[in-house]
N, C-alpha and C positions, 0 to 999 in steps of 0.2 A: 458202286460209286457211293462214297460216304457223303452224308448230308451234313453241311457245316453252317454254323452262324459265325459271323465276323463282327466284332464290336470294337471300335475305336474309342478312346477316352475311357478305357474300362477300369482304370485304377481307382476311380472315385466317382462320386455324384451319380448322375442318372445313367451314365454308362455302366457303372458297377451294378446299379439296381436292375438294369435290363438284363445283364449277364445272369443274375440270380433268377430272374423270372423266366428267362428262356430255358435255364436248367430245369426248372420245376414244372414248366407248362408244356414243353414241346417234346413229346416222346419220339418224334420222327427225326430229331436232331441228334447226330452221332457225336459231334465234336464242336467245341466252341473255341474259336481263335480270339484271344483277347490282346489288344494292342494298346500300349501306353509306354511312357518313358520310365516309370518307376518300377523296377523289378520286384522289390520287396512287397509293394502293394499287390502286384499281379500274383506273386507266390502266395500271399495271404488269401486272396480271392480264389485261387485255384483249390486251396484246402477247404473252402466253404461249399464247393459245388461237387456234384456227383458225376457229371459227364466228363469224358476225355477233354482235356484242355490243352491248348497249344499257346504258349506265351510268346508273343512277339514284342520284345522290349526294344522299341525304336521311337525316335522322334519323327513323326510323319512328315515334317517339313525338311528333314535332313536330306542333303543331296545324295542321291543314290538309293534312298528308301524305296522309291517307286519301282526301280529295276529290280531290287532284291525281292520285293513283294511279288512282282509279276513272275519272277523266276520261281518262287515258291508255289504259286498257283499252277504254273505250267507243269511243275514236277508232281504236285499232289492231285491235280485235276478233280477238285471237289465239285459237288453240287451245292452251290451256296443258296440256302433257303432264306436266310436273313442277313442283311447287311445293316448295321447300325453305325451311323456317323455321328458319334457323340463328342468327339474331341473338339475343343474350341475354347476361346477365352476372349475377355474384353478388359479394357483399361478405361476407367472413369477419369474424366478430366478434360480441360480445354485441349483442343488439337494442337495449338501452338506451343503448349507447355510440355507435351509428351514427346519422348524421344522418337526419332524417325524410325528406328528399328523396331520400336514397340508397335507403332502404327502399321508398318508394313508386315510385321509378324502376325497381326490379327488377320490380315488379308491372306497371308500364306497358309495359316492354319484353318481358318474358318471357311475360306473359299477354294483356294488352289488345291490344297491337300484333299479336301472333301470331294472335289470334282475329279481329281486324279484317281483317288481310290475307287470311286464309283465306276469310272471308266474301265479300270483294270479288272474289277470284279464282275462287271455286268456280263461278259461273255460266259461266265460260269453259272449264270442264273437261268432257271427255267420257269415254266408256268407254275403258279401258286407259290411264287417267291415274293419277298417284300423288302423294301428299302425304308429305313427310318432315318430321316435327316433332322438333326437338331438345329432349328433356327431359334427364334425368340419373339416375344411380343414387341421387341424393339424393331422388328421387321416391318411393323404396321405403319410407321411414320419416321421421318428423320428426327433425331434426338440430340440437341445440344449437350455437350459433355460426354456424349457417347456416339459422336458423329461417325467414326469409322466403324465401330462395332455395329451400330444400327445399319449402316450400309452393307456390311458383309452379311448380316442376317437377312436383309432384304433380298440379296442375291440368293441365299440358300432357299428362301421361300419361293421366289420366282423359278429358280432352277428346278426345284422339286416339283412344282405344279406343272411346269412344261414337260419334264421328264415323265411324270406320271401319265400325261396324255399320250405320250409316245409309246409307253410300255404297256398301258392297259390292254390293248388288243392282244398282247402276248402273254397276258395273265400275270404280269409283274406289277405290283402296286407300290407306289411311293407315297409316303406320308411325311409332311413337314410338321415338326413339333415346335409349337410357339408358346412356351410358358412365359410367365412373368418372373419376378425374383424367386429363386429356389434356394433352400437351405443346403448349400454345398460349399465347396471351397472357392467358388466363383468370386465372391465379393472380397475375399481375403486377397486375391490376386488383383481384382479390379481396382481396389482402393490402395494398393501398395504404393507408397511414396506420394500419396495425395493428401493434401490438407482438407480438401473437400470430400464429403462422403455422399453416396447415392441417397437422396432424400427419400425415395420411394420404397427402399428395400424392406424396412421394418414393418411398414403398413400392409404390404402385399405378399410377404414371404410364404411360399408353399413348401410342402414336404417333398423331398426328392422321390421317395417311393411312390407317393400318390401320382405325381406327375408321370413317372415312368409307367405306372399301371395304366393310366389314361392313355398314354401314347401307344402302348402295346394293344389295348382294346381298340383303339381307333384304327390302327393299322390292320388288325384282323378284320375289322369292319370296312376296310378299303376306303377310309376317309382320306381325303386329299390334305386336309389341315387338322391338326389336333391342338385344341386350346384348352388348357386346364383352368377351371375356376370361373365363377360368375363375374368377378371383377375384370379378368382378362378378356372374357367374351364380350363384356360390355365395352371395354376399351377398343376392341377390334371393330365393333359396330360404330362406335363414335368416330374412329379414324376413316370410316367409309362415308359417313354422313356429313362430317364437318371438314372445312378446308384445313389442309395441313398447316397453311401459314398462320392461321388462328391458333391452332393447337400448339404449334412451336412457340408462339409468344407466351401462351399460358404456361407451358412447361418450363420455359426459360425464367419466367417471373417467379413461379413456385420454387424452382431450384435456387435462385438467388436469395430468396427469403430463408431457405432452409440450410444455407451454408454460410 
């Protein structure tokens, strides 16, 4: 039975970085399945790695994707050693100003698709396997101008921690990755069509490769949550110690001054 790693959101950012790291570091992985919408990006990535690679050029929110993916798994019957749910996006701005399909699309991608893929893949995972779910530091508290995005990532964090507790006795480990702003395409999409810009991004921007490296190390060390950088670790502690109502007011005030 071939041992497989599956990575969604593999065409760019931290998903792409993790594909490269899995290729280099995991000798026991026979094949990497890379999932994203942009075939040319996936083809370029395949040329960069040494392991056998299966390109799955699909929109994970597309109607029928889950059935097609489940059928593929039934046919291949792989031993999935690593599942990385890196696909996701956010849109910055007032909830009332954003299109309904944009807001619901975040839920579809960040929550529904992630949950569905995990459910479909889980029967093919055995002991000493791992799941890496990309949440965000936005999961630590509600955020004005990022209300739906922060809510979806809070879901990912809670789901991952609960699932980790369920699967630990079976030797399957789940890590929720909660980075702050990362130098990827995220903010190009997040700020598209917006006159307001995310005030915090330039101050706190992290390197995608370093965040992915930390995520993989924390997963190997069976950590429940992976937080990169001193500033985000301090932010997490602050959201535990101070009332969210107070932090939301401070966040909103700083945001209004910077836009």
